[in-house]
N, C-alpha and C positions, 0 to 999 in steps of 0.2 A: 328829764327827766325817769327810771325805770321803776318800773313794778314786777314782780315775778311772784304766781299765785302758784298753790300747791294744791291738788289732790280738786283738780275743778274733771267733774262729765263733764259728758259729752252733749244733755242740758243744759251748762251754762253759756258752752260754744259760745251760742248766738247773743248770746245777753255780754259777754267780751265783748264782740266785734262792733257789736251797738257803742258800749262804753268810749270802748277806741275811736270809732267817729268820732263821740262826739270832745276829744280831746288829743289832737293831734298832735301837741305839744309831748303828749306821755306816749314811753316805748312802752308797751307789755309783754310776755313772756309767762306760758305756762307748763304745768306736767299734768298727767297724772297720777303719780303718783307721790305720798301724801308724805310730810315734814320724816327724813330720819336723821339718823348720825353720816346714811352715807347721799342721800335725796341731796339735804340742806345744798352739796358743794353747786347747785346748778343757780345756785340767787343768788352765787361771786358777783362780783361788778355792777349790781343792783340795787335801789337806796332804800324799797320794801316790799314785807311779805307782807303775803294775801295766802292764808293759808282751812281750809276746811278738814276737817277730822277725828274720831270719834277715842283711834288712840291717843294714848298719852306723848307729851310736847317731853320731848327728854334732855336733857341740863344740858349733852353735850353736843344737842343740835345744837342748842338758844344760846351755847356757847359759839359756836362758826360762823353760828349770823352775827355773834356780836360784832368778829374778827377780821371779818369780816365788813364790818363798819355799816350795818344795817341796827336800827333799834328802834322800827318801826312795825310794828308787827297790826294788819288788821282780820279778821276772824268773822267768816261769812254765815254765822251762825252765834246763836245765845249760850249756847255752853262753852263753858268756861274750864270747868271740870279736870279736866284734861291739863292744866298747865298746873305748876307748885311756882306760889305770885314771887316765892323768896327768889326764886332765880330769877327771873321776869327784873323783881329789883338788883338781884349781884349787877347783875350788865345791865341794865341802865333803857332799860324796853316801858314804851310807852305802849299801848292797846288797846283796841276797840271793837265791838262786838259790832254783834245786830242784833238787836235784844226784840225789834217789832216788826218783824219780816213780812209775818201776817197772821194774827194772833187767830181771822178765822179763817184759819188755814185748818188751823190745829182742833181750832173752840169747835166743827163742822165740822170737825173726824171726830172727834168726843161726843158730840151728840148718832153722828150716826154709830159708832159699839153700842153708844147706848137704845136705840129702835133696835138694831142689832136681836140682841141680845134678850128685849123684850117682849119682843114680838118671833121670837124666837125662829132667826133668823138658817142659823147650822141643822137647826131639824127640819126644818123642812126643807131644804137644798137634798137633805140625807132624804128623807122620803122622795124628792121628783126621782133622785135616781135610779131610786126604788120602784116606780110608777103608781106609786102613789098616793094619789091626790086629793083621801080623806082631808078635814077639820083637825076630826078629834085623835085623841088629844092635847092635840098641842096648842095651850090657845095659848095668849098672848098677852103683855097687858102694855100700860099705856104710863107716861112721863105723869100727865095732869094729875093730881093732885101728891103723887111719891115726895119726902124728904127726901130732897140732894145735898150732901153736902158736898163742897166744893172746899180744896188745899191750896190755900193758895192764889190772891185774887190780882191779880199784875195785872199786866194787857191780857194774856188767854187766858184767864178764871173768870176774871171778870166780861169776857167775852162771853164765858161762859153760864156766867150765874143770868147773864141780859136776854138769851136764850134759854134756857129752865123756866125763870118766869112768863115768857110768852107762850110760855106749853105749858102753862099752869101750875108746875110743882110748887112746893113751896122751899126755899132757898139755905142754908144756913150756912156758914162760909168762917173759914179762922186764914187768918194772917195778921202776921206784927205790924206788919203797916196797911193797917185799912183801906180801901178804897174811898175817900170820901162820897163821893155816889153811893156807893152800893152801901155805904155807913150811914146814909138817908133815911137807906129801905131795914134799916132794918134786920139785915138778915148775917149780922155777924153773931159767934155765942167766944163764949171768951177762952178757950179750948181746945185743944187737940178733942182729947177728949169727948166732949158734947156732941161732935159732928160724926167721930165716932161713933156714939153710942145713939145716934134720935136718924140717922140717915138713912135710907133704903140704896139709894144709890152714892155711891164714893169716889170724886176721882180726883186724879189730882194734879197742881199746875205748879210745880216749885221748884225750885233748880234745886241742884245737888248738892250745897254746901257740906261742907265735911262731917261738921254735926247733925244731920239728916240723913247721914249714909243709917238704913233698914229701919228709916222712922217710923214702919210702914212690916213691924217684928209680930212675932207669935204672943202678946201681948195685944196686940192695937188689933188684930186680927179678936180675939176672944173678945174683946168690947162694944165690936159690932152687934146689929143686926142680925138673925138667923136667914140664911140665904141673900143676903147685901149682893147688889150689882154692884163691881168693882173694876175701877175704870184708872190702868194707868199710862196717859202721853206723856208724861215728863221725861223724867230720866229712871231709868231701869235701876237705880243702886239703891231709890228712896223706899223699896219692897224687897222681904228676906223673902227671896221665891220659893224656898226648900217650907216656909212660914206658911205660903198664902196657894202652897202643890198641897198642903197637908189640912188648908178651909175648904178649899173645893174637895176632895177628900169627906170629910164629915159635912160638905156642906151647911158647913157655918157660910163660905163665899157661895153663890146659886149661880152665878156667873163673871168670867174674867172677860174684861177687852184690856189689851195691852198694847200695845205701840213702840214698843222698849222694855227690853232686860236685862240682865243686867248684866251676863254673858254673850252680849247684841252680838261686839265684835267677833264672835267666833263662824255666827251664822249670819247675820244680816248683813247686804253687797256683796253676797258670793251664791258661785251656782252647782248644785252642784248635782250628781249625774242621779240619785231617788234620796228621797227623805229621811232612809235607812242609814244611806252615807252620813249625818249629821249625828254628833258622837255627846253630844254635849246635850247630860243628860238629863238637865230641868230643860231646857228643849223638848227633849221626846215625852218628859212628864207631863207634859202642856199640852203636848199634839194632842187633835183625836180625838176631845172631848168634846160634846155638843155644847157646852154651856161654855168654853174658852174659844174667843175669836181674838188670834194674833195679828199683827200687820208688819210688815218688816220698818220699823223709823218709816214710816213715810203718811203720819197727820203731818205736817206742814209741808207737801210736795207737793206744790202746785207752780201754774208758770207765773202769779204774782208775788208765790214767795222767793219763789227762785228771783226771777227779777229785780227784786227789791234785797237780797243778801248780796248779789253783784255790786248792785249798783254802786247800795248803802255802804260795802267795805271797801268797796274803791275812792269812793267818795270821801272817805275818812280819812285813807290813807295818804290820798294824795292830800288833802289838807293837815295832815298831819308833820310832811314831808316839805309844804309848805310856810311851817309855825303857825296857823292856822290851827281855831281851836276846834276839833272834831266832833260830829254830831252827835257823838256815838262813844264816849271815853269810858273807860273799866278804869275805876280807883283798884291797883293794886298794894298800897301801904301798908295791906295787913287779910292775912290770909284767910 
């Protein structure tokens, strides 16, 4: 059995070797390149493929995989918005993902963004750099006693809810499929608008379905409390970035912690000579604000998460190739 992997980073290679040693009957090879209409030829002669990328999977690349006799795809992450499910159905693919590689990693990162904004860490960093070690007027706030609104209470959002309750916050949440444990705690409200209207801090933890593109738009920001803290460690496309920038300018949003951006493919995972070389206007509009913290889609990025992403994706790909039921199958029957 032969499996080919795309988009492999150096930090993943050690776990690939570990998995290979545990599965000596499986031949694996990999490239650091993502799947394109050109690089897809690298998978010729293999039985299955394992991928990870934020760029779209094109129909032509998928057709080539199909022509090579490959119909088992596993992705090493939870995000599936790069696929057109119709393409997968047309070419007879089976798909798995890794939806729970480490909910704690993203939940902890989310909490860290909240704390850094509430305690005004970027402002203190600037003061330190200017040899100003006075406290006043840079006084912070606490999570305790705040109302934290959570949009999406799946694997990640439910961990965030537990952390916030432990901090002493009041939690309000909205999800079309409530978590039974959290439901018993009485934290759910009936609509997204109620979360927007009631919360001092709002954090997003929902996938990017087509219906949810720009879920948080100008109208949504208008419903929020003045000075709200806004966190997005889910998907950039959930937020209308121009509307966020306008809300920051007006003071409607008092602080934003962003691990994802709409146009992150133009910036994240790239090295520039200087910050001015980043030509993305939305990125530049968010940069250097004392009340904005950006991280380059690293909320997931821990040793535990990377290990699980590699092992779970390869295990599921091998199960499919052996006609066994994978742990994390993806239903591609509907778009």
